[in-house]
C-alpha positions in Angstrom: -78.5 14.4 12.6 -75.6 11.9 12.2 -75.7 10.6 8.6 -72.0 9.4 8.6 -71.7 5.7 8.7 -68.0 5.5 7.9 -66.9 2.4 5.5 -69.2 -0.1 4.9 -68.4 -3.8 4.6 -68.9 -5.9 2.2 -71.2 -8.5 4.2 -72.3 -10.7 1.2 -70.8 -12.5 -1.6 -72.9 -13.1 -4.6 -73.9 -16.2 -6.7 -75.8 -16.9 -9.5 -79.6 -18.0 -9.3 -80.3 -20.8 -11.8 -83.0 -19.6 -14.0 -84.3 -16.4 -15.1 -82.0 -13.8 -17.0 -79.0 -14.4 -14.9 -80.2 -12.9 -12.2 -78.4 -12.8 -8.6 -79.1 -13.2 -5.0 -77.3 -12.2 -2.0 -76.1 -15.2 0.1 -74.3 -14.9 3.8 -71.2 -12.8 3.8 -68.4 -15.0 3.8 -66.2 -15.9 0.5 -66.2 -19.8 -0.1 -63.2 -20.0 1.6 -64.8 -18.7 4.9 -63.3 -15.5 5.4 -65.2 -12.4 5.3 -65.2 -10.5 1.8 -63.0 -7.4 1.6 -64.5 -3.9 0.4 -62.5 -2.8 -2.4 -58.8 -1.7 -1.8 -58.7 -3.0 1.8 -54.8 -2.6 2.0 -55.4 0.8 2.7 -54.6 4.3 1.5 -51.4 6.4 2.3 -50.9 10.3 2.7 -49.0 11.7 -0.5 -48.5 15.1 -1.8 -48.6 16.7 -5.1 -51.1 14.6 -6.8 -52.8 16.6 -9.6 -50.1 18.8 -10.2 -48.6 17.1 -12.8 -48.4 18.6 -16.7 -52.0 17.1 -17.6 -53.5 16.8 -14.1 -56.8 18.7 -15.1 -58.3 21.6 -15.3 -61.1 23.3 -17.3 -59.2 23.2 -20.6 -59.4 19.5 -20.3 -63.2 19.1 -20.8 -63.3 19.8 -24.2 -62.6 16.1 -26.0 -62.5 13.7 -23.9 -61.5 10.8 -26.2 -59.7 9.2 -23.1 -63.0 9.1 -21.1 -65.0 7.9 -23.9 -63.0 5.5 -26.0 -64.8 2.0 -25.2 -67.3 3.6 -23.5 -65.2 4.2 -20.1 -66.3 7.7 -19.7 -68.8 9.5 -17.6 -72.1 8.0 -17.8 -70.9 6.1 -21.3 -68.5 4.2 -19.0 -72.0 1.8 -18.1 -70.7 0.8 -20.8 -68.5 -0.1 -22.1 -69.4 1.5 -25.6 -68.3 -1.5 -26.9 -68.0 -3.3 -29.9 -68.6 -6.7 -29.3 -71.2 -9.8 -28.6 -73.2 -9.7 -25.4 -73.6 -13.0 -23.8 -76.2 -13.4 -21.0 -74.2 -14.4 -17.6 -74.6 -16.9 -15.3 -71.9 -17.1 -12.9 -69.0 -19.2 -13.5 -68.8 -21.9 -10.8 -66.3 -20.6 -7.9 -64.0 -23.3 -8.7 -63.6 -22.3 -12.2 -60.1 -21.1 -12.4 -59.6 -21.5 -9.0 -56.4 -23.5 -9.0 -52.9 -21.6 -10.2 -51.1 -23.7 -13.0 -48.0 -21.5 -11.6 -48.0 -21.9 -8.3 -49.6 -25.3 -7.8 -51.5 -24.0 -4.6 -54.8 -25.4 -3.7 -57.9 -23.4 -4.0 -58.1 -22.7 -0.5 -54.9 -21.1 -0.7 -55.2 -19.2 -3.4 -55.6 -15.6 -2.6 -56.6 -14.8 -6.4 -59.6 -17.1 -6.2 -60.7 -16.2 -2.9 -61.0 -12.5 -4.0 -62.7 -13.2 -7.2 -65.5 -15.6 -5.6 -66.9 -12.5 -4.2 -67.3 -10.7 -7.5 -70.5 -10.4 -9.3 -68.5 -12.4 -12.3 -64.9 -13.9 -12.7 -62.6 -10.7 -14.4 -62.5 -10.3 -17.9 -58.5 -11.0 -17.7 -58.1 -14.7 -17.3 -56.6 -15.6 -14.0 -53.6 -16.9 -15.2 -52.7 -13.7 -16.5 -53.6 -12.1 -13.5 -51.5 -14.1 -11.3 -48.4 -13.5 -13.4 -48.6 -9.9 -13.3 -49.7 -8.8 -9.8 -48.0 -5.8 -9.2 -48.8 -4.2 -12.5 -51.6 -1.7 -12.5 -53.7 -3.3 -14.9 -54.3 -6.2 -12.4 -54.8 -4.0 -9.3 -57.2 -1.7 -11.6 -59.0 -4.4 -12.4 -59.5 -6.2 -9.1 -60.3 -2.5 -7.9 -63.2 -1.9 -10.1 -64.5 -5.2 -10.1 -64.7 -5.3 -5.7 -66.3 -1.4 -6.3 -68.9 -3.2 -8.6 -69.9 -6.2 -6.2 -69.7 -4.1 -3.4 -72.0 -1.0 -4.8 -74.5 -3.8 -6.1 -74.6 -5.6 -2.7 -75.1 -2.5 -0.8 -78.1 -1.5 -3.2 -79.9 -5.3 -3.1 -79.6 -4.9 0.7 -81.7 -1.8 0.8 -83.9 -2.8 -1.9 -84.8 -6.1 -0.3 -85.3 -9.0 -2.9 -84.0 -6.8 -5.8 -82.4 -8.7 -8.4 -79.6 -8.0 -10.8 -79.3 -8.9 -14.2 -75.7 -9.6 -15.2 -74.3 -9.2 -18.6 -70.8 -10.6 -19.6 -70.2 -8.9 -22.7 -67.2 -9.2 -25.3 -65.1 -7.0 -27.5 -64.0 -8.6 -30.9 -61.1 -6.5 -31.1 -60.0 -7.1 -27.3 -61.6 -7.6 -23.9 -65.2 -7.0 -22.7 -67.0 -6.2 -19.6 -69.4 -7.1 -17.4 -72.8 -5.2 -17.0 -75.3 -5.5 -13.8 -78.7 -3.9 -14.0 -81.7 -3.7 -11.4 -85.1 -2.9 -12.9 -88.4 -1.8 -10.7 -87.0 -3.0 -7.6 -88.7 -2.0 -4.3 -86.6 1.2 -4.1 -84.7 1.4 -7.0 -86.3 1.9 -10.7 -83.2 1.5 -12.3 -79.4 0.8 -11.4 -76.4 0.1 -13.2 -73.3 -0.7 -12.5 -71.0 -1.9 -15.3 -67.0 -2.6 -15.5 -65.0 -2.8 -18.9 -61.9 -4.0 -19.5 -60.7 -3.5 -23.1 -57.5 -3.4 -25.2 -56.4 -2.8 -29.1 -54.9 -0.7 -30.8 -55.9 3.5 -31.4 -56.4 4.5 -34.9 -54.4 7.6 -36.0 -57.9 9.5 -35.9 -57.7 8.8 -32.0 -54.3 9.5 -31.9 -55.0 13.0 -33.0 -57.6 13.9 -30.8 -55.3 13.0 -28.0 -52.7 15.4 -29.1 -55.4 17.8 -29.5 -55.4 17.8 -25.6 -51.4 18.2 -25.2 -50.4 14.6 -25.5 -47.4 13.7 -27.6 -48.0 10.3 -29.0 -45.6 8.2 -31.1 -47.5 6.0 -33.5 -45.9 3.0 -35.6 -47.8 2.4 -38.9 -50.8 5.2 -37.6 -51.9 2.8 -34.4 -50.9 2.8 -30.9 -51.4 -0.2 -28.6 -53.9 0.8 -25.7 -55.6 -0.9 -22.2 -58.3 0.8 -21.0 -60.6 -0.5 -17.7 -63.4 1.4 -15.5 -66.3 1.3 -13.3 -69.0 3.3 -13.9 -72.8 3.3 -12.0 -76.0 5.2 -12.4 -78.7 4.7 -9.9 -82.2 5.9 -10.1 -84.3 5.4 -7.1 -88.2 5.6 -7.0 -89.0 8.1 -4.3 -88.7 11.5 -5.2 -87.2 12.4 -2.0 -84.0 10.1 -2.7 -81.2 11.4 -4.8 -79.7 9.9 -8.1 -76.1 9.0 -8.1 -73.6 8.7 -11.0 -69.6 7.8 -10.5 -67.1 6.2 -12.4 -63.4 5.5 -12.0 -60.9 4.8 -15.2 -57.5 4.0 -16.1 -55.9 4.2 -19.4 -52.8 3.2 -20.7 -50.7 3.8 -24.5 -47.8 2.1 -25.4 -45.6 4.4 -28.1 -43.9 2.7 -30.7 -40.7 3.1 -29.1 -41.9 1.1 -25.9 -42.5 4.2 -23.8 -46.1 3.7 -22.0 -48.0 6.9 -20.9 -50.7 6.2 -18.6 -53.6 8.6 -16.7 -56.7 7.9 -14.3 -60.1 9.7 -14.6 -63.5 9.8 -12.9 -65.5 11.1 -10.4 -68.6 11.2 -8.3 -71.8 13.2 -8.2 -75.5 14.0 -7.1 -78.7 14.6 -8.3 -81.3 15.5 -6.0 -85.2 16.1 -7.0 -85.5 18.3 -3.8 -82.8 19.8 -1.7 -81.9 18.6 1.5 -79.4 20.9 2.9 -78.3 17.6 5.4 -77.9 15.3 2.6 -75.5 17.8 0.2 -73.4 18.4 3.4 -72.9 14.3 4.1 -72.3 13.4 0.2 -69.8 16.3 0.1 -67.9 16.3 3.1 -67.7 12.4 2.6 -65.8 13.0 -0.9 -63.9 15.6 0.7 -62.4 13.5 3.1 -61.6 10.8 0.9 -59.7 13.5 -1.4 -58.5 15.2 1.9 -56.2 12.0 2.3 -54.1 13.0 -0.6 -53.9 16.6 -0.4 -55.6 19.6 0.9 -56.2 21.1 -2.9 -58.3 17.9 -4.4 -61.5 18.4 -3.4 -62.0 21.9 -4.1 -60.1 21.5 -7.3 -62.4 18.4 -8.4 -65.2 20.1 -7.0 -65.2 22.8 -9.2 -64.2 20.8 -12.2 -67.6 18.7 -11.5 -70.0 21.6 -11.3 -68.3 23.1 -14.7 -68.7 19.3 -16.5 -72.0 18.7 -15.6 -73.7 21.8 -17.0 -76.6 21.9 -19.5 -75.8 24.9 -21.4 -79.1 25.5 -23.1 -80.8 25.3 -19.6 -78.5 27.4 -17.8 -78.3 25.0 -14.9 -76.2 21.9 -13.7 -77.4 18.1 -13.6 -77.4 18.4 -10.0 -75.8 19.5 -7.0 -72.1 18.4 -8.1 -69.4 15.8 -6.4 -65.8 15.5 -8.0 -64.6 15.0 -11.3 -61.3 14.5 -12.9 -59.1 13.7 -15.7 -55.6 12.9 -17.3 -54.7 12.6 -13.8 -50.6 11.2 -14.0 -48.6 12.7 -11.4 -46.8 12.4 -8.9 -46.8 8.9 -9.4 -48.9 5.4 -10.8 -49.2 4.3 -7.3 -50.1 7.5 -5.5 -52.7 8.2 -7.8 -54.1 4.7 -7.8 -54.4 5.1 -3.6 -56.6 8.0 -4.7 -58.7 6.7 -7.0 -59.0 3.7 -4.4 -60.1 6.2 -1.6 -62.8 7.7 -4.0 -64.1 4.1 -5.1 -64.2 3.4 -0.7 -66.2 6.6 -0.5 -69.2 5.6 -3.0 -71.3 3.5 -0.6 -70.7 5.8 2.8 -71.4 9.0 0.5 -74.7 7.8 -1.0 -76.6 4.7 0.8 -77.4 6.4 4.0 -79.3 8.9 1.7 -81.2 6.5 0.5 -81.8 4.9 3.4 -83.0 7.8 4.8 -85.9 8.6 2.1 -86.5 5.8 0.5 -89.9 5.4 2.6 -90.9 9.0 2.5 -94.1 10.2 1.7 -94.5 12.0 -1.7 -97.3 13.3 -3.5 -98.2 13.5 -7.2 -96.9 16.7 -7.7 -93.7 15.8 -6.4 -93.2 12.5 -8.4 -94.1 14.7 -11.3 -91.4 17.1 -10.7 -89.1 13.8 -10.5 -90.2 12.8 -13.7 -89.5 16.7 -15.1 -86.0 16.5 -13.6 -85.2 13.4 -15.2 -85.7 14.7 -18.6 -82.9 17.1 -17.7 -81.1 14.1 -17.1 -81.5 12.7 -20.3 -81.0 16.1 -22.0 -77.4 16.1 -20.4 -76.6 12.3 -21.1 -77.6 12.5 -25.0 -76.2 16.1 -25.5 -73.6 17.2 -23.9 -71.9 13.7 -22.6 -68.6 13.0 -24.4 -68.6 9.1 -24.0 -72.5 8.5 -24.7 -71.9 10.8 -27.8 -68.7 9.2 -28.9 -70.2 5.7 -28.3 -73.5 6.4 -30.4 -71.6 7.8 -33.7 -69.4 4.9 -33.3 -70.7 1.9 -35.6 -70.7 -1.4 -34.0 -71.5 0.1 -30.7 -73.4 -1.9 -27.8 -76.3 1.0 -27.6 -78.1 -1.1 -24.6 -74.9 -0.4 -22.3 -74.5 2.9 -23.6 -77.6 4.0 -22.8 -77.8 2.3 -19.4 -77.4 5.4 -17.8 -81.0 6.8 -18.6 -83.9 6.2 -16.1 -87.0 4.0 -17.1 -89.2 6.8 -17.0 -88.9 11.1 -17.7 -91.5 13.6 -18.8 -91.1 16.9 -20.5 -93.8 19.2 -20.2 -94.2 22.3 -22.6 -93.2 25.8 -20.8 -93.0 24.4 -17.3 -92.2 26.6 -14.3 -92.3 26.0 -10.7 -93.8 28.7 -8.3 -92.0 31.3 -7.0 -90.7 30.3 -3.1 -91.3 26.7 -3.6 -89.3 23.3 -3.0 -89.1 23.1 -6.9 -88.2 26.6 -7.4 -85.2 26.5 -4.4 -83.3 23.4 -5.9 -83.5 25.4 -9.3 -81.3 28.0 -7.7 -78.8 25.7 -6.2 -78.4 24.5 -9.9 -78.0 27.9 -11.4 -75.5 28.8 -8.7 -73.5 26.2 -7.3 -72.4 26.3 -3.4 -69.8 25.4 -1.1 -71.6 22.7 1.0 -68.6 21.8 3.7 -67.6 25.0 5.0 
């Protein structure tokens, strides 16, 4: 059965429904200027060599501390997130005309490319449009637009599959600098809970935070014990209702630190992994093959390297099993160049929808028994255990005064179950998935 659908285009833009809880509804697939909305990173990718082979390009030793991915809720599941420290505002979409005219260029709204791109987002960018226009080639601008486009593309695809679902949109602010946009769907027809969150934050790292980074091999020159930083990312966890439809998590992020002498350090991180309740070989192959195709555009060694990293990271030590069947995971990626790593992250972000949406469409109407639903609830219990016990970003957020708890815990399912001494029968479908979680497989060879 051919599952590969290629890249799905962004067929709808979004507008706020006037009324309850800032909900969003889909509207036909063209922006206010009449053009079709673009998927993330539509500028395309280029082949590059040497990605991931720099001094801090990853490996098992990088998994220990993870302040980079945890800070401001930009990591893993806590990226949902933005383990932010600020006031939450209930958002309705700002009118599409807001900020659309450029004071610097004087171009009318219909000629403003940035305004047209922003009209397809779930909300206007966190950064003021005038600032974005003033630095179009800066990586912070490129990354913020990429994560906002990714958020919109994923939310649109989920709503189309769910049929009648509405996303609530929270726009939050961090008093120390920046903010984010959290989009959440609950109790839909297909999805029990789906969250897709963007955060764009900046400020000063404390000396304690700098020490944690130094423990990972980074040499940082502080001034008065602080370092200016910028961090941004998109993160998502999606829990379908049907036990035969898998859960997915993804996040992609960028971090930048300016040292006392003006030198700037930067790195990217992220990944995407699948957590099925029951093993489906075709689904596993499709998911991993789609990620491998994205990685292979930038080097043949990237997928196997980041696949192993993912298997090692999402390990529930006290259970002796992985959280799911893996995917890719990487951190501290800073070579061979900023543009080349950005193109790699762009390719990975573009792979989210085609790697996952076909699987949900395939299984969302499958029949299931009460016993199969019970097994899904038990597996979700394992998901919760990993997030609360091992996930670096979640733990960082929970123990940080003033953190935004709702965003930190947005990755958790609405329902889960724990039974004392539960053990599935031998040779059952439940035992089959446990065997895979205990012994990861190579799905693409």
